[in-house]
VOGU-3710 file (C-alpha; in Angstrom, 3 decimals, decimal comma):
1> mekigliagg> 108,187/123,490/77,214  106,541/122,547/80,507  108,621/120,312/82,781  106,600/117,809/84,844  107,911/115,367/87,400  106,221/111,965/87,596  106,293/109,779/90,706  105,605/106,412/89,074  104,268/103,397/90,935  103,033/100,147/89,436
11> grlpvifare> 100,720/99,539/86,505  100,288/101,061/83,059  98,898/104,428/84,116  102,260/106,217/84,641  103,418/105,010/81,212  100,201/106,148/79,530  100,438/109,540/81,236  104,083/110,076/80,245  103,457/109,213/76,605  100,358/111,388/76,335
21> arkrgayiig> 101,969/114,357/78,099  105,027/114,180/75,844  102,777/114,063/72,771  101,347/117,377/73,927  104,756/118,947/74,381  105,576/118,393/78,064  109,042/117,315/79,225  108,610/114,393/81,641  111,140/113,443/84,301  110,185/110,170/85,969
31> faikevasqd> 110,940/109,141/89,536  110,211/105,437/89,198  109,820/103,092/92,149  112,070/100,125/91,393  109,975/97,502/93,134  106,832/98,100/91,086  107,256/100,539/88,175  107,247/99,416/84,543  110,524/99,335/82,601  108,570/100,971/79,763
41> ldtacdkvhw> 109,060/104,257/81,616  112,605/104,355/80,233  111,183/105,082/76,795  107,935/106,767/77,856  109,701/109,548/79,810  112,354/111,999/78,642  114,460/111,044/81,663  114,017/108,570/84,538  115,506/108,220/88,012  114,982/104,743/89,505
51> lntgqikkfl> 114,555/104,759/93,279  113,780/102,256/96,017  110,543/102,886/97,904  112,203/104,321/100,992  114,738/106,625/99,323  112,880/109,820/100,183  115,976/111,927/100,918  117,502/110,999/97,575  114,206/111,755/95,851  114,016/115,237/97,430
61> fllmverikr> 117,606/115,918/96,406  116,861/114,920/92,804  113,812/117,197/92,745  116,100/120,090/93,584  118,727/119,050/91,008  116,093/118,727/88,276  114,361/121,975/89,331  110,939/120,346/89,437  108,090/122,715/90,335  105,134/120,574/89,252
71> ivmlgkvdks> 104,727/116,865/89,896  102,123/114,161/89,280  101,756/110,968/91,351  100,420/107,909/89,520  100,528/104,153/89,977  100,040/101,766/92,855  102,545/101,259/95,663  101,655/98,533/98,148  102,430/99,455/101,750  103,628/95,898/102,287
81> ivygsveegq> 106,691/96,684/100,134  107,774/99,386/102,568  106,898/97,504/105,723  108,699/94,435/104,389  112,086/96,201/104,528  112,697/98,276/107,627  116,063/99,500/106,404  114,819/100,713/103,018  111,632/102,106/104,522  113,204/104,147/107,321
91> dylnllknar> 112,947/107,505/105,522  109,328/106,714/104,785  108,612/105,827/108,405  110,363/108,986/109,602  108,204/111,028/107,238  105,101/109,623/108,921  106,298/110,122/112,474  103,556/111,764/114,549  101,009/111,316/111,739  97,474/110,676/113,024
101> dksdytildr> 97,452/107,328/111,164  99,056/105,589/108,194  96,027/105,467/105,898  96,596/106,143/102,199  95,167/109,651/102,392  97,285/110,571/105,418  100,424/109,348/103,648  99,623/111,210/100,442  98,699/114,366/102,334  102,003/114,265/104,223
111> itselgkrgv> 103,981/113,753/101,013  102,110/116,624/99,323  102,803/118,870/102,316  106,527/118,043/102,302  106,748/118,743/98,570  104,887/122,030/99,018  107,473/123,169/101,568  110,055/122,766/98,825  108,074/124,726/96,259  106,793/121,670/94,393
121> evksgmeyls> 103,083/121,573/93,557  101,345/118,199/93,289  98,985/118,325/90,314  96,323/116,017/88,931  97,195/114,066/85,792  93,603/114,514/84,617  94,585/117,026/81,942  96,271/114,204/80,047  94,120/111,243/81,169  90,511/112,430/80,893
131> dlllpkgvlt> 89,846/109,965/78,038  90,213/107,127/80,562  87,196/108,327/82,593  84,010/106,625/81,451  80,334/107,644/81,315  77,574/105,444/82,709  76,719/102,302/80,763  77,492/98,639/80,064  80,704/98,170/78,051  80,361/94,478/77,282
141> krhpsqeete> 78,094/92,202/75,255  76,892/90,552/78,435  74,606/92,628/80,652  74,223/91,804/84,349  71,277/89,690/85,431  68,561/91,103/87,698  70,221/89,463/90,723  73,622/90,865/89,762  72,106/94,329/89,248  70,715/94,152/92,781
151> disfgfsvak> 74,141/93,086/94,068  75,690/96,098/92,329  73,181/98,471/93,936  73,713/96,902/97,349  77,488/96,792/96,983  78,047/100,362/95,838  76,768/101,820/99,104  78,892/99,404/101,151  81,989/100,073/99,034  81,568/103,861/99,350
161> elarldigqt> 81,486/103,544/103,131  84,604/101,382/103,076  86,301/104,005/100,898  85,129/106,838/103,152  86,892/105,151/106,058  90,032/104,852/103,859  90,222/101,097/104,376  89,945/100,022/100,745  88,029/100,688/97,543  86,994/97,213/96,404
171> ivvkdkavvs> 84,462/94,712/97,686  83,132/91,433/96,346  79,415/90,679/96,693  77,214/87,650/96,041  73,503/87,364/96,805  73,558/90,729/98,623  76,236/89,502/101,009  79,745/90,928/101,244  82,193/88,103/100,505  85,501/89,965/100,794
181> veamegtnrt> 86,755/93,474/101,498  89,962/95,143/100,307  92,514/96,412/102,802  96,290/96,575/102,304  96,462/93,546/99,993  94,895/95,236/96,942  92,105/94,473/94,493  93,412/91,260/92,942  94,016/89,498/96,236  90,554/90,582/97,407
191> ieraaelcag> 89,060/88,852/94,369  91,148/85,725/94,913  90,066/85,568/98,549  86,425/85,806/97,474  86,912/82,753/95,249  88,183/80,821/98,270  84,942/81,625/100,092  82,306/81,125/97,392  82,011/79,167/94,161  82,266/82,003/91,633
201> gfvvikvsrp> 79,372/83,964/90,180  80,218/87,034/92,244  80,211/90,778/91,567  83,357/92,912/92,011  82,717/96,559/92,864  85,429/99,210/92,846  84,783/102,843/93,807  86,519/106,131/94,515  86,495/107,825/97,891  83,423/110,031/98,528
211> hqdmrwdvpv> 85,636/113,132/98,453  88,325/111,809/96,134  91,229/114,201/95,623  91,943/113,672/91,939  95,627/114,440/92,485  96,041/111,260/94,492  95,490/107,557/94,079  92,586/107,716/91,613  91,294/104,112/91,349  92,416/102,217/88,251
221> vgpetikvia> 91,136/99,103/86,538  92,885/97,353/83,678  93,282/94,008/81,894  94,974/92,351/84,881  91,853/92,892/86,992  89,645/91,337/84,299  91,994/88,338/84,061  91,832/87,774/87,823  88,027/87,994/87,799  87,897/85,464/84,934
231> enkgkvlaie> 90,364/83,076/86,592  88,245/83,112/89,742  84,886/82,729/87,964  83,505/86,168/88,747  80,722/87,501/86,522  80,587/91,292/86,913  82,936/94,228/87,391  81,143/97,422/88,447  83,005/100,737/88,569  82,079/104,396/89,080
241> ekrmflveke> 81,414/106,761/86,216  83,823/109,693/85,743  85,629/108,868/89,012  88,179/106,223/88,046  90,420/105,195/85,181  89,928/102,227/82,869  93,226/101,587/81,086  93,482/99,627/77,835  89,705/99,701/77,438  89,555/97,637/74,234
251> tcvsladsnd> 91,654/94,869/75,792  89,525/94,898/78,943  86,287/94,607/76,975  87,677/91,868/74,741  88,846/89,839/77,758  85,498/90,333/79,484  83,507/89,326/76,394  85,572/86,175/75,894  84,972/85,177/79,524  81,263/86,098/79,692
261> isivvg> 81,884/88,933/82,188  79,905/92,173/82,400  81,675/95,511/82,865  79,228/98,051/84,249  79,941/101,758/84,743  77,432/103,225/87,184
//
């Protein structure tokens, strides 16, 4: 039986991964981040260690105790959680000392390097999650209007540049103008900020990085994103084909259909 460690951040993706991997015979040991991870991990994994965000030394010790040689990193961890508690985040800050910057990719690269020094290989969860990657098409009853289609085309190129710079992966567009841009606050807050600046009817575009390492931080969209778009009167969610995960697809489509929202994979 293959033993796989799972660093679990927020959202449903770590839970979905753990359940699917166990179905296929893997033994999953979770390292769940208390501030954000789902309690469902207790039943989804074979065993779970709950850790605060900054407890890196304890995490490395547990890796050794559990004899983990392969690990997967899934789920969102907002940097604001770490920066909000200097005491809990000190190990994290020490890890990044002398790093060229504190962008997501730099952080993940440093973590991967530290794990590699200890004989732990960071692997992609794609083997167990490929069904969540979608081909090109419109998933909903509602198709985007001509104006919205033009906003999608305009916005994709802007969003890819934003992602290339490792600033964020989501933008909101209306009438070929960028309304809001994601940074540290995350996708949902970016959408909410757009609603403060324009009266709905906008397009939300979420992309992967141009050279996305599929071991790390693969973009995810789920029902919560659709709810936020609906609450703020958005009309379209556009995501990249085969480059990001859509979790709970049926729920997402049902929510979108009931709120007259288009989901476009392009």
